[in-house]
N, C-alpha and C positions, 0 to 999 in steps of 0.2 A: 375651629376642628367640630364638630358633632358632639353634644358631653351629651347628648340623650343615649348615646348608645352604649356606656358606663354605666347609664340606671337601669338594676338588675331586673325590676319589676316591667319594663316595657313590653308592651304587648297583650298583657292579661286585663280582662274585661272587668270593668269595675273599679278602677283607680278610686273615685271618691271613695267608697265602701271601703277597700284597703287601706286607703288614709285616717278615715275616722277610726278604724281599728288600731290602728298604729297609733292614735293618737291618747289613747288610753294605756298602751305600753309606756308612753312618753310619761303621761299623768303619774301613774307608778311608781316610778323611779326618783319622783322625791319622796317617798313615806319611806322603800326601800331600804336608799342609800342613807339619808338624812336619818332617819330615826333609826331605822334597824341595823343598819351595816356602822353609821361613823358615830354619831354624836349621840344620842339617845343613851345607851345603854351604858356612856361614859358618866352622864350627866345624873341617870338616875343612881347610881353608884356614889360619886362624888357629893353631889347638891341634893339628891333628894335620902338614900337611903344612909351615909354619913356611916358603915360599918364593915369593915373589907375582912371582917369574918362573914358575913351573912349575905355581902349585895349579888355576886356570883348566882349564887342561887333563887335570892328573889327576884335578881333577871331572867333567868331560866323558870322559874315558875311563871312570873307574868309572858313571857314569851313561849316557854311549851302549854299555859294553860290555854291560851287565846287562841293558838294552832291547836290543840286536844278541840276545842268545841268546834273549830272550824273543821276541822277531821270528821267529825262527830256529826252536824248535819250537812257536811258538801254534798252525799252522795240523795239525799230527800231534797235538798237545793234544785240539784240536776236533775232529777225526776219528775218534781213540780215543773221547772222549767221548759222540759220538754213536753208533760201533759197537757201545759196551757199556752206554750211560747212565750215564755217569761226572759228570753235570754237578755235580752238588751233590758228590759225593767229592771232586771235581778242586779245586770252590769251598772246601771246606772242609780241602783239604790246603793251597792257599794259605795263605788266612787262618791258621790257624794254625803257617806257617812262617815267613810276616811276620813275625806277632805275637812271637815268641819272638826271631827274629835282632835284630827291633827293641829290645826289649828288653840285647839284647847292645849295641851300640853305647854305651852308660851307660858302660861298662868301659874303652873306648877310652885309653887314657894317650897324650900327646904324643912324636909319631915314629913311633906303631906305625900304619902306614899301608898294611903288609903284613894287618896286624889288622881296621883299618877297609875295605880289599877284601873280605875273607874274609868278614867279615858285611852288610855290604851292597850289594853284588852279590848274594848269595843272596835278603835282603827284599825288594830293588826289583824281580828277578827275578818271586819268586813272588806280590807285589802286580801287576805287568804283567800276567803268565797268569791272577791269580782276576778281575783287571776283563772276559778275555775270557770266561770262565763265566759272570760275572754277569750281561753283556748277553744271553747266549744263553740266559736264561729270559723275556727283556721278552716274546715272543710268544708264550710260552706262558701269562702273565700278562696281558695286554690282550689284545680285537681288535682289527683293523689300524687301524678309527678312532678308535683311545684311546692308540695306543704313543706317541706322544707325551706324549699331559696325565701318562701313569703313571711316563716314563722323565723326563717332568722335573719332577714334584712328588718323584719320589726325588732328584735330583740336589740339588733344595733341601733337601731336608730336612739332606741331606749338608752344606750348606751351611749351614744354622742349627749345624749340629755344630761345623762347623769355628767358627763367629763363636764357640762355646760354650769351644772349643778355645783361641782366642786369648786369649779372655777370664781365662781359667785360667792361661795361659801370663803374660798382663801383670801379672797379680794376684800370680803365683809371682817375674816381675822384680822387684816393687815391694815386695810384705810381706818376702820374703828376702834382698833383694838381689842376686840371680844375675843383674846385668848383663851382666858379660865372659862368654863364650864359655868360658874354661874351666869356669865353674858352670853349663852347660845342661844337666851329663849327665840328672840328677834328669827332666827333659823329654824324652828321650828313652826312659828307663824308663815313663813314664805314656803314651808315645803306642802302647808295644806290647801296655800292660796296656790301657789301651780296646779297642786293636784285636781281642783275644782276647775283652774282654768283651762285645763289639755281636757276634762271631760266634757269639755263643751260640744267642740264636733262632732264627739261621741253620741250626744245625747241632739242633735242635730240632723247629720243626718246617717249613722250605721240604720241598715234595716234587720228585722227581724230575719232569720235566714228560712227559707220558704220551701219545708219541706214535710215529703208526708208520714202522719202519724198515729197514733191510734188513741184513740180518745174513751177513757171511761164515763161514759154519760152519768151523769146521776148524783156522782161523788163531791165531796167537797177538795180542794185540792191539796189539802194535807193527808185526805184518805186516798186519792187519786196516787199522790206522789209517793205513799207506804205502797199500794197495789201496785205500782210499776215497778216502782226500786224491787220488791220479792220477785216479782218476776222476770227481773234481769238478770238476778243475784241466781236463780231457778236454772237460766239457761247460758251463766256464764262459760261452763263449763265446755258450752259449744265453741268459747274464744277464748279457747287454753291459752295461746299463745300472745294476747292480749294480758290474761290474766297472771301468768308468768312476771311478763313485763311490766304488771299494777308492781307485785311482790319485790321487782327489782329496782323499780324507784322506789322504796319506800328505802332500802338502804342506802343508796349513793342520794337521795337526800338529804341524809344525814349530815353529810358532806354539805351541802347548801345549807343547809338549816345551822350551821357552826359558824360555817366564814358569814353569813350576814350578819349573826346575831355577835357572835364573838370577835370579830376578824380588830374591829380599833381596840377591844381591849388586849387581844393578843399582842397585837405589836407597842401599844404602849410598856408593855412587860419588857419586850425588848429593844427600849429604847425613841421610840418612836409616837413623840409627844408633838401637837401642836400643828406647826408648821410642817412639820418632819413628816408625821400622819397623814393629815392632810396629802403631800404629797406621796405617800407613798398608797394611800386609796386611788389615788390618780393616774398612778402606776397601773396596779390591778386593772382598773377602769380601760385604760387607753389597753390593755392583754386582752379584757373581755370583748372591746371591740373587733380586734382582730381573732378571736377567738370565734364571731360570731360567722365570720365569714367562713369557717369550715361548715356548717351545715348548708348554708345559702349558697355557696357553690360545689358540693362534693356530696351531700348525703344522699340525695334525690338521684345519683349516679351511681355510688361506691356501695348505695343500700343505708338501714337505719341500723338494722344490728352490727355493722363491720364500724359504723362514723361513731355511734355508743358506748363499743369495746374497746376504741381504739384513744376513746374522751374519759373513758374512766379507769385504762392504764394511766392516763397522764394525771390522777387525780389520786392515785395510789400514790406514781412515784413522789407525787407535791407535799402529799400528809405525809408522809414516813422521813423525806426529805427536813421537811419540819422539825417533826420529832426526833430527827438527831442532832438538828440546828439547836435547838430547844436545849437539848442535855448538854450539848458542850460551851453553851451560852452561860449553863447555872454552875458546871463546874468552874468553869473560869472567873466567874465573877465567886465562887466560894474560895478563889486563891488569896483573893483580897487584896490585891497588887495595886488595885486602882486602874490599872492600864485598857483604854476601851477596847471589846470584841470587835473580831468583825464583821461588818452587815450586809457585805454584798451575798451572803446564800442565803438572809431573806428578802433582799430581794427578788432573786433567781426565782424561791421558792413563791414569793406573791405572783409574779406575772404567770409561775404555770397555775394558781390559783384562780388566779382573773381570767386566764384564758379557758381552762375548763370551767370557770362556773357562767364564763359567758357563750361559750359551744354547747356544755352539754344540759342547758336550763333551755333552749332551742330545738336543740336535737330531740330530747325528750318528749317534749311539749308535740313536736313533729313525727314523732313514734307512735305515740296513741291517738294520732290524729288519723294515722296509713292505719292504724288495726281499728280503727272502732268505727262500729255499722251506724249508714248516713241517719237513720232512725232516733239512733238512743245517742248522739253525741254530746249533750247537756249530764246524761247520764253518768255514760264512761267519764268521761271530764268530773263527774262530780265524786266517780271513784277513786281516779285515778288521786283527784283533791287530797282526800280520805286518807293515801298512802303519804303524800308529799305532806302534809298540815302530820299529819302521825309521828312524819321521822322528827319533826320538832321534838317532838318528848324524849328524844336522844340527848337531846342539848342539854336533858335534868340529868342523867347519868354522866354525863361530859361533863357536865359543870362539876357534879361532886366528886369524879377522882381527879379532875384538875387541884379543886381545894384542898383537898387531903391527901393524891397523891404527889400530883404537880403536873405542870403542862407537858411533859415529853410521853407519858404514861396516857396521858388523858389523849394526844395525838398521833398515840399508835391504837388505841383505842378504833377512833376516827379511821387510819385507814382500812381496820381488818370491817369494818360495814361497808364503806366505799369498795372493797375485795370480792365480798360478799357480793353486792350489787354486779361486779364483773360478769360472773362466776353464773351468776344466774343468765345476765343477758343472753350469754354466750346459748343459753337452751331456749332462745327465743325463733324460732321457723319466721321469716318473715310474710314469705310468699302462700306460706298455709294458713297463717293468723289474718293474711288479706282478702283470698278466699271464701274465707269463716266467714268476714264482715260484708261483703258485696255476694254471699250465698249463690257463687260460683263455681 
């Protein structure tokens, strides 16, 4: 049997380039999964803060604050990268920074909130900025009718890496009896070393994209970056469909931020702890792998807008269903009869959230790449990064509503944000937007 015919990227030129790019997608899974999604939020709350009255808000401030910093600097970093051809340099610098600071998380002791902030905020900042640099390579790695396929395949490989990391984590917890959050420090060290190891192929083989660019001679990189950014903002009205997509990305990225930063805490509230929580995350990851097949196989044929609208509809359904389940669960708990409440609805919701997280992230990255002018990819992905990272600020009102009103109300608020993103996406004309990007 010829297995090569099942390889989705068969026939694409620059295979080593593509795989050295994919390697970084695999690298950053260790941070987004082990640190942001699974373990560090619980470790931060139960070991570092040890105060249920303020742990959600402190975590949201750490996560949201670092993302705000990344959001504010993303457009400038993108403009400077386009000006000086620093895409690869920026990607490598952020990868090494995130890997080293992630290793440092293993040395935090109880009560050291200041140290946790000093290590986590730079690590998450570097991770977030690195996502922008990584995405800016996509238009140079594939033709415009293949960006969905390449983005989806890379996202899928990252999810396979996430599944492997979950297996290693679960095996470590079971084999070495590391079930208490106090014992999870080795996993943070592993996450940092994983990030550093899979950055190496990117360092050695990924090349800076060769594109024509306008250079502002006689100016420092910082001044030139500001000038270039101002020029892009001035002409952004000419890319109105891309601008609408950027705003839509802000609203539905709120859902992605909440799932990444609060998934394990929400699951633990409804009886998913220890090994069961790891299994829940594994199921979400498998669903995410399935989800990446949607943009990889269908997005370039069905269209970017239709694909994105479908996936956003799935997320609105999942968030609303989760809110309903949370309300019924809490009502049952209030009866005090001690009988366990059904968990199958949460398994279903988790699958929908995982499916959406895998598919929507890849589809949105490809959609922006499709509408971005080739000579301004880092700038446009910098502005996209601004929108995505600013959405993390919405974890703060989410956490406030969750702490003061309850999880059902917070999840309904989340569904509302995603619905706004869905409506705005329907106003994007991808053909007109692509013509504006290429000057046709």
